[in-house]
N, C-alpha and C positions, 0 to 999 in steps of 0.2 A: 608463460608459465611452464612448469615442469611437464604437465600432460601434453603440451604442444611439442616439447623437445623429445620426450621419451615415448616410444610406441611400445606399450606393454607386451612383453614377451618377444619383441623383435629387437629393439635397441636398448632394452633394459627392462626393469620391473618397476611397476607402480604398486606400492604397498599402502593401504589405508592407514592413516594416523592411528597409532595405538595398537595396531595388530602386530605385536612383537613376535608372535608365533610364526606368522607368515613371513615376516622379515628374516627370521632365523632360517626358515626353510629355503627361501630364495638365496640367501647368502651361502648356505651349505651347498646348494645346487651349483652355484658359480664357483665355489672353492674346489669342487671335485671335477668339474667339467671345463677343462681349459679351452676346448674347441668352442663351446658355447660362449665363454668369456670373450674370445677373440672375435667371434661372429657378431655378438652384440656390440662390442667395442667398435668394430668397423662400421656397422649400421648406424650406430650413434654418431660417429664422426661424420658420416655422409649427411645425416639429418641436420647437423649444425651448420652446414653450408647455406641452408636457406635462411639462416639468421645472421649471416655475415653482413658487414657494413655495405659491401658492394651490392648484395642482393636486396637489402632494405632500401638503398638509394635508388636502385633500378625500379623497384615497386613504387616508391614515392614519386619518381619521375613520371611513370605511367599514369598514376593517379592524377597528378597535376595536369598532365596533358589532356586526360579525359575531361577533367573539370573545366579546363580552359576551352576545349572544343565544345562542350555542352553550353557554356556561357556564350560563346560566339554564335552557336546555332540558335539560342534563345533570343538574341538581339537582332536576328534577321527578320 
């Protein structure tokens, strides 16, 4: 979900549903602060790497190997 991808204040802003005033404030802040936009954009891009296909396959492989090892240990 979005909260897993966006770290509020670091790689973007999370705004509660219906809080249009806060949304406007956050957008204005990003419009006037190009350094903040760039910084959040870079951090956001870095965070997406943990959701890449390669990363997910690596984590799935580790999970399967752990499950297989536990099953082997239980059968001893």
